[in-house]
N, C-alpha and C positions, 0 to 999 in steps of 0.2 A: 120159839114160844115164848111168851112174855114172863120174865123172872127167871127164866132158866140160865143156869150158868154156861159160859162158853166152854167148849172142849179145849182141854190144854194141848198145845202144839207138840206133837211127836213126830221127829223126823223119821223119814222112811229108811228103814235097815236094809242095806244092801249085802247080800251074802256072797262071798267070794267062793266061786265053785272051781275047785282045782280039778280041771278035767285033763286029762292026758292028752298030748298033742295028736296021738295017732287016732284017738277018738273025736277030738273036736273037729278034725279035718277028714274025717272019715268020709271016704267017697271023693274027696279033692285031692288026688294024687299029685297034680302038680304044685300045688302049694306045699304039700308036705315035702315034697322032694326039694324044692327051693329052700325050705326051711332047714333040711338036713345038710344041704351042701353049704350053707352060710356057716353053720355050726361046726361043719367039718374043717372049712378055712380057717376059722377062729382057732380051733383046737391045733390045726397044724401050724399056724404062726407061733403059738404058745410053745410048742415043742421045739421048732426050728429058730426061734429068736435067740436063744443063749448060744446055738451053733454058729449063726450068722455073725454075731458079735466078734467071734474068734477069727474070722476070716480076715486076713491082712488088709484087704481093700476096704473093709469096713473099719478096721481099726485105725487105718491112716486116715480116716475122717476125724476122728477124736484126736490123732497125733499128727498134724500136717507138717509139712517141711517147706517152708517158703525161704526165699532168698538163699538158695542152696550155695549158689557160687560164693557169695559174699561170707557165708557161714563158714564153708570150708577153708576159704581164705584166711578168715580171722583165727580159725582153729589152728591152722598150720603156722601162722605167724606167731601166735602167743603160746602155742603148745598146749592148749585146753583140749580135752577129748570133745570131738565136735557133737557127739551125743549128749554129753552134759551142757554144752553151750546151747544147743537146741532146746533142752528141756528147761533152761532157765529162761530163754526167749518166750517159750510158751506159758510158761507159769506167771512170768512177769508181765507180759503185755499181749499174750495171745497172738503174737507176730504182727502186731500192729504198730508201725513206725511212728504214728501220730498219737499214740497214747501218752497221757499225761495224768500222774497220780495226784491225789489231794495234797500230797505232801511236796509235789513239785518235781517228781522224778519224770524223766523224759525218754522216750523212744522205745526200741525193741528190748533193751536190756534194763530199762528204767534205772537210769543213773541220774542222781542229782547233779544240777550243773556244776556245783563246787567239787564234787567227785570227778566228773569228767574233765574239769580244768586241771586238777591235780594228777589226773592219770596221763593226760596230754603232756604236762611238764615232766613228769617222771619218765615217761616212755618215749620222749622225744617226738610226740605227735603233734601236727598242726591244730591250733585251738581257734576256732571262728566264732565262738560264742555258744550258748546253750541251743540255738537252733540247729546246729550241726549234728546234735545228738538224735535228730528225728531222721537223719541219714543212716539206712541201715548199715552200710559198710562201717560208718564211724562208730555207731552205737555198738555193733557186733565186735569190733576191734578194741574199743575201750573198755567194754564190759568184759571180754575176753581176758584182756590184760589185768584188769582188776581181779577177776576170779582166780586167774592163775597166781597173782601176788598173794591172794588170801590162801590159797592151797599151800603155798610155800611158807607162808607165816604159820600155819596151823599144822605144819609138818605132813601135808598130802591128806590130811583128814577131811573127806568132803562133807560130813556131817557138819563140822565146826566151821568151815569155809562158807558152806551155803548159809548157816545161821547168820555168820557175820555179814554176808552179802544182804541178808534181809534186815537185820537188826543193828548191825555195826559192830566193828571189831572189838571196840573197848567194852561193849556190853557181854560179849562172849568172854572176854578176859574176865570181868567180874564173876560171870557164872562159874568159870573154871576155879577161881579162888574160892568161891563159896561152896561149891558142891564137887569140885574135882573132876573126874573124868565124866565125859557127857556122851551118852548115845542119843539117838533121836528121841526116845521115850523120856529122857531127862531134861530136854530142853525146857524152860519154865513156861516160855510165852506160847499158848496154843496157836496163835497165828504162825508164828516161827515154825513151830513143830510140824504145822500142817504144810507149810511152804516147802520144808526140807523134805518131807515124805513125797509130796507131790512131785518134786523135781526128781527125786531118786528113782520114783516109778517110771516117770517119763523118760528119765535116761535109759533105762532097761527097755523100754518099749521102742525107743528110737533105735537102739543098737539091734534090735530083732527085726524091725520092720524096714529098716534102710540100710542094707549092706555097705553103701558108700560112706556111711558115717562112722564104721567101725575103724579104729586106729590102724589095723594092718591093711586097710583097703586104699590108704594113702602112700605116697611116694615117701620113701624115707622110713618105711615100717612102725611108725608109732609116732608119739607126742610127748614132749618134755615140757614140764613146768617151767623151765629156765630159758627157753628158746629165745624169748624177747624180753624177759626179765633182766638180762645183762645189760640192757641199754639204760635202765633206770636204776635208781637207788633202792636200797632194800628197806629204808626207813618208811614210817608210816605217818 
């Protein structure tokens, strides 16, 4: 009509009708049964998931063991607990021999080339340059020797030895001067604190999941931190 005003636009309102499933699909028993089965499976998985994670085969997916022969040989030679050696390799590189960090650390045990060369000189190991740290046997043996040296330097304290492995021995020395006794919770750097916690947790899981890594499972009945250190000098 001429001169009449246009009607304002009003969007159509849609009301959500909450209808129970048994009423919505009344008479369709097949569809209702399918819906009930699907939800039953979901609920069953929610209940069983925490239990499945506790099963050893599932936990081994999160704590794998690679290069077992080389690892056990390095542990026996250097005197380091093989579970601890495996835990450090997992935390440092995820058992990837080709791993290289932003700081230039190389191999399974993520040693800097300068540290690897020093370890080779102190332990009487052959040194063929930084590329040799990509070899699992070399990396595990060198990293094990260095870890054993740190354990002896910090009087067998795994927290301080692992912190020094991560951030450097002289930094840990400074922390001790400033703060005195240090536990995991007192480590100043969050990254180092997380690393130590991660390694100690993985060490305990490796001991539980792999009987062959327990010290009493090897010939000789245990590991000593000075088995290979006698070849090198105790200086740093």
